[in-house]
N, C-alpha and C positions, 0 to 999 in steps of 0.2 A: 526464566528466562522468556526459555517458549511459550509458555502458557499466556502469559502477558504481550507478549507479539500476536498468536493466534487469538485473543481477547480482543486488542484491537486493530486487527485485520478486520474478525467478524462484526465489529462496531461498526468498521466503516461502510461494511457490507450493506449492512442492516440501515444506516440513515443514510450513503445514497440510494438505497432501491428506492426509499420514500420517497424523497426531495426527486431524485429522474425521473421524468415521465416522457411518452409518445409526441411532439408536438401535432397539430391537428392535422390528417394529413398527410403528415410527413411532407409538409409546404413551405419550403428555404424562403418563403420574403413574407411569410406568420413571425408578428416579433418573438415567439419564444422560441421559435428557432436556434439562437443564437446562444443564450443563454443555458439551455438542453444541450448544444454538442461543445459547448466550453464546460458543463459539468458534465460531462461522457471523457472529453482529454483529459480533464484532471483526477478524473476517478483513476483512468488508467497508465495519468502519467506518475498518479500518487502510489499506483500499486508497482511500478516498475522501481519507486526511487526504495520504496517499504522494500523490495525484495532485494534491491544493492548495498541498504545499510544492513540488513539482515545475513547477509551474507558475508557483508566485514565482521560482523560480532562474532560469527561463527570462527573463521578466519584467526582471530586477535585472539578468540579463546582458546584454541588449537594450539596455538602460538605460546603464548602462557602456561600453557598445561605442560607441552613440550619440555620449556625452560625450569619448571616446576620439577618434574621428572627428574631429570640430569642434574637436580639442584642437592649437598647433599649438607643438611642445614643440620 
């Protein structure tokens, strides 16, 4: 599970780094500034959401492992 998550995260970094570029002169009135800022915020939001999902998966796995340890079948 961890290797799958790491692979997905790495591929997102690679794709986003190829797409996102600095807009010319960092001029906020330039037409490309809005999409680039949206892409940047989306990437940051994606990282936060991915981290939260990963954290929940770890918690669930630990919970199930504790149930299996205490269960005598």
